[in-house]
C-alpha positions as CSV (number, residue, x, y, z in Angstrom):
1,M,4.5,-34.8,-24.0
2,Q,7.6,-32.7,-23.2
3,T,7.5,-28.9,-23.1
4,I,10.4,-26.5,-23.8
5,Q,11.7,-24.8,-20.7
6,Q,11.8,-21.1,-20.9
7,P,14.0,-18.8,-18.7
8,G,12.3,-18.0,-15.4
9,V,9.3,-20.4,-15.7
10,T,8.5,-24.0,-16.4
11,P,5.0,-24.6,-17.7
12,N,3.3,-27.9,-16.9
13,K,0.4,-28.6,-19.3
14,L,-0.4,-32.2,-18.2
15,R,-2.5,-31.2,-15.3
16,R,-6.2,-30.5,-15.1
17,N,-5.3,-26.8,-14.6
18,P,-2.1,-25.9,-16.5
19,R,0.5,-24.6,-14.1
20,V,3.6,-22.4,-14.4
21,R,6.5,-23.0,-12.1
22,I,7.9,-19.7,-10.8
23,L,11.7,-20.0,-10.7
24,T,12.0,-16.7,-8.8
25,P,9.2,-17.1,-6.2
26,F,7.2,-14.0,-5.4
27,S,5.5,-13.2,-2.0
28,C,1.9,-13.6,-1.0
29,S,-0.1,-13.0,2.1
30,L,-2.3,-15.6,3.8
31,T,-5.1,-15.1,6.3
32,S,-6.6,-18.0,8.2
33,L,-10.4,-18.3,7.9
34,N,-10.6,-21.1,10.5
35,A,-11.3,-19.0,13.6
36,G,-14.8,-19.3,14.9
37,W,-17.2,-16.4,14.6
38,W,-16.9,-15.7,18.3
39,F,-13.1,-15.4,18.0
40,R,-12.6,-13.7,14.6
41,K,-9.0,-12.6,15.2
42,S,-7.4,-12.7,11.7
43,L,-4.1,-14.6,11.6
44,H,-1.9,-13.1,8.8
45,D,1.2,-14.8,7.4
46,V,3.4,-14.5,4.4
47,G,4.6,-17.1,1.9
48,L,6.4,-17.5,-1.4
49,V,4.6,-18.7,-4.5
50,H,6.5,-21.5,-6.3
51,D,3.9,-22.5,-8.9
52,L,0.6,-21.2,-10.0
53,S,-2.5,-22.2,-11.9
54,T,-6.0,-20.9,-12.3
55,G,-7.1,-23.6,-9.8
56,G,-4.4,-23.3,-7.1
57,V,-1.0,-22.5,-5.9
58,C,2.0,-24.0,-4.2
59,V,3.3,-21.8,-1.4
60,S,6.2,-22.2,1.0
61,T,5.4,-20.7,4.4
62,D,6.1,-21.1,8.1
63,A,2.4,-20.6,8.8
64,L,0.7,-23.3,10.9
65,M,-1.6,-24.7,8.3
66,K,-2.8,-28.3,7.7
67,P,-4.9,-29.9,5.0
68,G,-8.5,-28.9,5.2
69,D,-7.7,-25.4,6.6
70,Q,-9.3,-22.5,4.7
71,V,-7.4,-19.3,4.0
72,S,-7.7,-16.2,1.9
73,L,-4.8,-15.2,-0.3
74,T,-3.4,-12.0,-1.7
75,L,-1.1,-12.5,-4.6
76,R,1.0,-9.6,-5.9
77,L,1.4,-10.8,-9.5
78,T,2.9,-7.6,-11.0
79,K,3.9,-4.3,-9.6
80,S,1.6,-2.4,-12.0
81,D,-1.7,-4.3,-11.3
82,P,-3.7,-4.4,-8.1
83,P,-3.1,-7.6,-6.0
84,A,-5.2,-10.6,-6.9
85,E,-7.3,-11.5,-3.8
86,V,-8.7,-15.1,-3.5
87,A,-11.5,-14.9,-0.9
88,V,-11.5,-18.6,0.0
89,A,-9.0,-21.3,-0.7
90,T,-8.4,-24.7,0.9
91,V,-5.1,-26.3,1.9
92,C,-5.0,-29.7,0.1
93,W,-1.6,-31.0,1.0
94,R,1.5,-30.2,3.1
95,N,5.1,-31.3,2.7
96,H,7.2,-29.6,5.4
97,Q,6.9,-25.9,4.6
98,F,5.3,-26.4,1.2
99,H,1.5,-26.3,0.9
100,G,-0.8,-27.0,-2.0
101,I,-3.7,-24.6,-1.9
102,A,-6.8,-25.0,-4.1
103,F,-8.7,-21.8,-5.0
104,G,-12.3,-21.7,-4.0
105,R,-14.1,-18.4,-4.2
106,M,-12.7,-15.6,-6.2
107,S,-14.0,-12.9,-8.5
108,E,-14.2,-13.2,-12.3
109,S,-11.6,-10.3,-12.5
110,V,-9.1,-12.2,-10.3
111,S,-9.6,-15.4,-12.4
112,R,-8.9,-13.3,-15.5
113,Q,-5.9,-11.7,-13.9
114,L,-4.4,-15.1,-13.0
115,A,-5.0,-16.4,-16.6
116,E,-3.4,-13.2,-18.1
117,Y,-0.4,-13.5,-15.7
118,M,0.1,-17.2,-16.6
119,N,-0.1,-16.5,-20.4
120,A,2.4,-13.6,-20.1
121,T,4.7,-15.7,-17.9
122,E,4.7,-18.6,-20.3
123,K,5.8,-16.3,-23.2
124,E,8.8,-14.9,-21.4
């Protein structure tokens, strides 16, 4: 099945969670959740979102992350809406500075916000 490419995004509907490719990446912030409870210093970093689904995201970052690491993410999807905050996500793969991150724990409102963003982006 081939999809029609639209300016700015490329939807991919052959995956378990349909995904949109972001041709003009937007920034996100990442916070490591791997520090032990006795040393709970948060490590904050920034990244660029290259594609997005309701189940995960592909981010480029210089952050020191490896598969299995847990992070929280803050995604600024639009200027008018509050940031979408994913409480727990897991790094699934890494290819140089690109990381595949699967969403774990997030609120229903964030899940809805992601779906609305993807629907609006696919229509552009």
